[in-house]
Every structure is written in structure tokens, then in C-alpha cells.
N, C-alpha and C positions, 0 to 999 in steps of 0.2 A: 504494500500500500504506500502511495506517495504521501509525503508530509512536507511541511515548510519548516525550515530551520533559520533562526536568527542567531547571530553571534555577536558578542560584545567583549571587548578587552577592558578589564576592570582592575583598578589598583587593589592590592591585597588589603589595604587598610579599610576598604569598604565591604570586605567579605562578611564580617559579623553583623553589621547593620543590615546588609542586604538579606542575609539568611533570616534575621529576625523579622524583616519586612514581609517575606514571602511565607513564613511559617504558618500563619492562619489558613492558608489556602492549599498547602502542600504537605505530603508525608514523605519520609524517606522511602525509597523503593526497597524491596526485600534484600537486595545485594548490599546496599549501604547500611541498612538497619542491622544486618547480621555481623558487621565488622565492629570491633571494639572502639576504633577511632572514627566510626561513621564515615568511612571512605574506603574505596578499594582501588587497586592499581590496575590500570589499563595498559596493555602492551600490544603494540602493532608493528609488525614488519611490513613496510610498504614495498611493493614490487613495481617495477617500471620497465619500459623498453630500453634498449641500448641508446636510443636518442632521447630518453626521458620524456616520452610523449605525454604522460599524465601531468608531469610537472609543468611543462610548457603550455599545455592547454589551460591549466589553472592560471598561470601567469598572464596568458593572453585574454583571460576572462571569457572563454568559450561558454556559451549557454548550455550546450549538451556535452557532457564529458563523463569519464569513468575513472575511478581509482580502485586499485587492487591491493588487498592487504590480508595478512594472516594475524588474527587477533586472539590473544589469551589474557588471562587475568591472574593477578596476585603472584603466587610462587608456583614452582613446578613440582609435581610428584608423578608416580607411575600412572595415575588415572586422570591427569590433567587433560582437559579438552581445549580445543581451539576452534575458531570459526574461520572458514574460508569466505572472504567477503568481496563482493563487487559493489561499490557504492556508486550509484548512478545519480548524476545531477542533470536536471532538465529545467533550465531557467530557475525559478524559485523552489522547484519541487525536488525532493530527494527520496530515493528508494534504495533498498539493499537486497541483493541476493546473498543468502547466508547458508552455509552447510557446516554442520558440527562434525568434528573429527578429532580422535585422540591425537594429542600432540606427538606421541611417539610414532604415529603412522603418517605424519605429514609428508616427509621426504619420499617414502614409498609411493604415496598417492601421486605426488608431482612427477615421479619418474614412470608412472604407469600409463599405458595407453588403453587399458581395459579395466574399468573400475567395477566393483561389485555393488549392485544396487542395494543388497542387504546390509551394507555398512552404513546406510543413511536412512533416516526416518522422516515422516511427515512431509513428503514431497521434496526433501532436500537433495535427492539424487540429481534432479534436473539442475539445481544450483551448483552442485559439485561438478557436473559435466560442463556447465557454462564456464566455471572457473578454469577447469583444465583446458578448455578450448582457447581461452584468451592466453593462458600461460604458455601453451605451445605455439599458438598462432602469432602472438606478439613477441615471443622470445623474452618473456618477463623474467626478471632476476631481482633478488633482494637488493635493496638500496640502503634503507635506513630503518633502525629500530626506534620507534617513538613511544615514550613512556610518560605517564602522568598519574596523579591521584585524582579520583573522581568522587564528588558528592552528587548523588542522583536523587531527584524528587519526582513524585507523581502527584497528580491532582487529587486532593481530598474531597472534591465536590463532584466527581463523576465524569469529568471530561478526559480527553486523551492527552492532555498537556503533560509534557515532560521537561524538567528543568535540570541542568547539570552545571556544577562548578568544576572545572578542570584545572588542577593546580600542579605546580612544580614540574613544568614541562622540561623534559630532557631527552637526549637522543644519542645514539652511537651508530657509526657506519657498520654495516653487516654485509656478509657475502654468502650467508647460509641461513636457512630457516631454523636450523638447530640453535641459533643465537637468540631466539625469542625471549628467553628468560635470562639473558646475559646481564651482568651488572658492571660491565667494564667500559672505561674510556668515555664517560658521559661528557656531553656539552649541554649546558643549560641555556634555555631560551625564555624570553618574556619574564626575566627576573623582576620580582616585585609586582607582577600582574597575574591574574588568572583569567580563564576564558569562561564566560557565561554563555550557555547555549539554551535557547528556548525552542522547543519542538512541538508542533501541533499539526492536526490534520485538516480541520475545517474552520473552526471559529476560535479566535484568540480571546480568552477570558478578559473581561473589562479591566481587571485590576492590573494586568501585566503592563500595558502602556503607562499607567499611572506610576508604577514603581520605576520603570525605565526613565521616565521624565524626571521624577524626583531625584534620581541619582545622576541625572545628566549624562546618560550613557548613549553612545553613538554606535549604531549598527555598523559592522565591518565584515568584509569578505575574508575571514580568517581561515587559513589552512595550516594545520599543524605540520602536515607533510612538507609543504613548500618552505615554511619557516625553518624547519630542521635541516632540510637540504641546503638552504642558504647559510645556515649556521656553520655547516661543515665545509662549504665551498668544495664540493666533491671534486676529486682530482684523478688524473689518469693513472697514478701509481696504484691507487686502491682499486679502481675500476678501469682496467685497460680496454674493456669492450664498450665502454660508454663514450659516445661522441658528443662533445660539448662545443 
């Protein structure tokens, strides 16, 4: 299902006040509520073509574009799951193809030309096939690991509104999907800021613009992927096959 996403860059000193402002209307989502610190870690390896097609399409502001990533959460163990994701942008609307897969099976999946439908549930087989199609057809390769802590909220009043605070953005260059849970060679981005994301499907609740105006926030076209690529200024020594 397509949804609309608004993004804002917010100084960290406004976080507590903003959280208090929205609390009458929202609840922590189950993933956030289950964590002791009321936040969880999001980990994404972004994949791109040798010419960085996704990166340059975002920089150019193309209305229709895709991003490809492998996403996991928190820390790794034998039963850690990841999502194979294609994030599709069509003007203001965003949608995702997602397929759930054990992290330990990701590399074998990407090397496979014939995947087993029984490994996927709830229609995710088609999404997995789509991911593999782009991976092979575009020659996708891991580029950068993007990590941050997320506070996520859902509407307490019955709408499909979702609000997230994404904090402590950091990244490292990667050349393998095995590095999804790596903790090495971080570069930090957006120091002293966090990213506020507001996601909804049809109608934006009345109170959201009121809060945005009160805090004098400006909507921005924020891409964590492009921010982190720029932070590293990707070079030919690390990625000899990438043409810049």
C-alpha cells in the first residue's frame, strides 16, 4: 500500500519537548515498547549499481525511483531475521516490497538462481523474486551500512499514522552482506540532529501540522543513504567497480 512520508531535520534539544507534545495522540509501537530504553537499532545495507544509479536518481530528484536494501534490527544471533526491501518512490507516495529471510541465509539467497517458495510466507515469495531480479539484472552490490536508533509511535486514536524519531545516524563502507551487524569504522552524520518522519496513508490528523508549526520545522527531502554516501566520499580503492 502506498503512503506519504514527510521528513524533518530536528535539533536534538527539541526531542523531549516534541515527544511530550505528541504523547497524547500516540503510543509506542510494540518494537519500541519492548526495549528497555524505548528505542531499537535499525541496520540497513544499501545496495546500488556500479554507476550508483539509486544515489544519483535521488540527487537528481527523480519523481519515480527505487532503493534496495537489506535491513535487520538490534544485534545478531542464530535466529536473526532480515528483510529484503525494495523501497519505491512515486512522487509523494512511497511503497515497499519486503521479504523476510534468516540473516544466515542471505548470501545463499543472493547467489541462487532458483529460490524455494516454501522459504517465504504471506505472498513474500513474489517480493523475494523481485529483489533477486533487480540484484542480478542491475548488478547490485553492497555500498554502505546505515545504522541509527529509532523511537517509533503509532496513533492512539485509530488512524494509520506512524511517527518515528531516528537518532545517532552512523555508517560504514561495506562490501559484503555479512557486515550487516558490523560495529567497525563508523562515521557519524547529522551530529546534534535527529530525523523526524511522519507517515500516513490518506488523511493527516489535524494536530500534526499544529505541532510542526509550533516547533518551526521545515519539511526536507532527507535520504539517509545519500547523506552517508556523501559522508564517506566513496573512493575507487574501496570500490574498484564503481564508476564515479
